[in-house]
C-alpha positions in Angstrom: 0.3 -0.3 0.1 1.0 3.5 -0.8 1.9 5.9 1.8 -0.7 8.7 2.9 0.6 12.1 3.6 -1.7 15.0 5.2 -0.7 18.2 4.1 -2.2 21.9 5.3 -3.9 24.4 3.0 -0.5 26.5 2.6 1.1 23.5 1.2 -1.8 22.5 -0.9 -1.8 26.2 -2.4 1.8 26.0 -2.8 1.5 22.4 -4.9 -1.3 24.0 -7.0 0.6 27.0 -8.2 3.5 24.7 -9.3 1.0 22.5 -11.1 0.2 22.2 -14.8 -3.3 22.0 -15.0 -4.7 18.5 -16.1 -1.3 17.2 -16.5 0.1 16.9 -12.9 -0.4 15.3 -9.6 0.5 16.0 -6.2 3.3 13.6 -6.9 4.6 14.4 -10.1 4.8 18.2 -8.9 7.0 17.0 -6.1 9.1 14.8 -8.2 9.6 17.6 -10.9 10.7 19.9 -8.3 12.7 17.7 -6.5 14.6 17.0 -9.6 13.4 13.1 -9.1 12.8 13.0 -12.9 15.2 14.6 -15.1 13.6 12.8 -18.3 10.7 14.8 -18.1 12.5 17.9 -19.2 12.9 16.4 -22.4 9.4 16.8 -23.2 8.7 19.9 -25.7 6.9 22.3 -24.1 5.0 23.7 -27.2 1.2 22.6 -27.8 0.7 22.1 -23.8 -3.0 21.3 -23.1 -4.6 18.3 -21.2 -2.9 15.4 -21.6 -4.7 12.9 -20.0 -8.5 12.5 -18.7 -8.5 12.0 -14.9 -7.7 13.6 -11.7 -6.5 17.3 -11.7 -5.4 19.2 -8.7 -8.9 20.3 -7.8 -9.9 16.4 -8.0 -8.0 15.7 -4.8 -4.8 13.8 -3.9 -3.9 10.8 -5.9 -2.1 7.9 -4.5 1.9 7.9 -4.2 4.0 5.6 -6.0 4.3 2.2 -4.2 7.1 1.7 -1.7 10.6 2.1 -3.4 9.3 2.9 -6.4 11.0 6.7 -6.6 14.4 5.1 -5.8 14.1 3.1 -9.1 16.2 4.4 -12.0 13.7 5.6 -14.5 14.2 5.0 -18.5 14.7 7.8 -20.7 11.4 9.3 -22.0 11.4 9.3 -25.7 9.6 12.4 -27.1 8.9 11.0 -30.3 5.3 11.5 -30.7 4.9 14.1 -28.1 3.3 16.3 -29.1 2.0 14.6 -32.1 1.2 17.9 -34.0 1.3 21.3 -32.8 -2.1 22.2 -31.5 -3.3 18.6 -31.3 -3.7 16.6 -28.1 -2.0 13.5 -27.4 -4.4 10.8 -26.2 -4.2 7.1 -26.2 -6.7 6.8 -28.9 -4.8 8.9 -31.1 -1.5 6.8 -30.2 -3.7 3.6 -30.8 -4.9 4.9 -34.4 -1.5 6.4 -35.5 0.6 3.3 -34.7 -1.9 0.8 -35.7 -2.0 -1.1 -32.3 -5.5 -2.5 -32.6 -6.6 -1.8 -28.8 -10.3 -1.5 -27.8 -9.3 0.8 -25.1 -6.2 3.0 -25.0 -4.9 5.3 -22.3 -2.2 7.9 -22.2 0.0 9.6 -19.5 2.8 11.7 -20.5 5.0 10.4 -17.3 3.8 6.7 -17.8 3.0 6.4 -14.2 -0.7 7.4 -14.0 -3.8 6.0 -15.8 -7.5 5.4 -15.5 -8.4 1.7 -15.5 -8.8 0.0 -18.5 -12.4 -1.0 -18.9 -12.4 -2.9 -22.7 -9.9 -5.5 -24.0 -7.2 -5.4 -25.5 -6.2 -2.6 -24.1 -3.2 -0.5 -23.7 -1.4 1.9 -21.5 0.7 4.6 -23.5 3.3 6.9 -22.7 5.1 9.1 -25.3 7.6 6.5 -26.3 5.4 3.2 -26.4 3.0 0.9 -24.9 2.1 -2.0 -22.6 -0.8 -4.3 -24.3 -3.3 -6.2 -22.0 -5.3 -9.0 -24.0 -7.8 -9.6 -21.1 -8.8 -8.2 -17.9 -7.0 -10.8 -16.1 -3.7 -10.1 -17.8 -4.3 -6.7 -16.8 -5.5 -7.2 -13.0 -2.8 -9.8 -12.4 0.2 -7.6 -13.9 2.7 -7.4 -10.7 4.2 -4.2 -12.2 1.2 -1.9 -11.6 -1.3 -0.9 -8.7 -4.9 -1.2 -9.5 -7.0 0.9 -7.4 -9.4 3.4 -8.3 -6.7 4.4 -10.7 -3.7 2.5 -11.9 -0.3 3.6 -10.7 2.7 2.1 -12.6 5.8 1.1 -10.7 8.8 3.5 -11.6 7.6 4.2 -15.4 5.6 2.3 -18.0 8.7 2.4 -19.9 10.7 0.1 -17.9 7.8 -2.6 -17.9 9.2 -5.9 -19.1 6.3 -6.2 -21.8 6.9 -2.4 -22.9 6.6 -2.1 -26.9 8.5 1.3 -28.0 6.7 3.0 -30.9 8.7 3.2 -34.0 10.3 6.8 -34.8 8.6 8.9 -36.8 9.0 12.6 -37.6 7.0 15.1 -35.6 4.7 17.1 -38.0 
């Protein structure tokens, strides 16, 4: 189980001031400000907009990463598909279509760490550089590399998952 921390309103306000709306979780803000995810700085800043459907800062606290996940090394995020086109929002469905993955449900997270639950299968969890495919709900729920609660937390980063498939390189248009 992930640790829970309690913070006062002043700290909560400070976290929200440093958040990227519709992108960050409290954990991702703290990781970025503490310099724990240097690969995130590789992601271009142009075309910013909502990158995932899910909890925003106004939606409440999100579970922290599992014990020990912060101490594991993160594989570099390859921003070959992020942003896909200037002004176009990157989504799991867009990546599913572009890379002909063939999933019935595809979800995207810019850091590859936090997702909604897959509801249809085959399903995929995507990050900017690739994806992990789940053929069935039982394969998804028994994956020891993720924690599934109301939301899905990936241990470390999706890109270090043993079944991770990298997208073939493409030129950003």
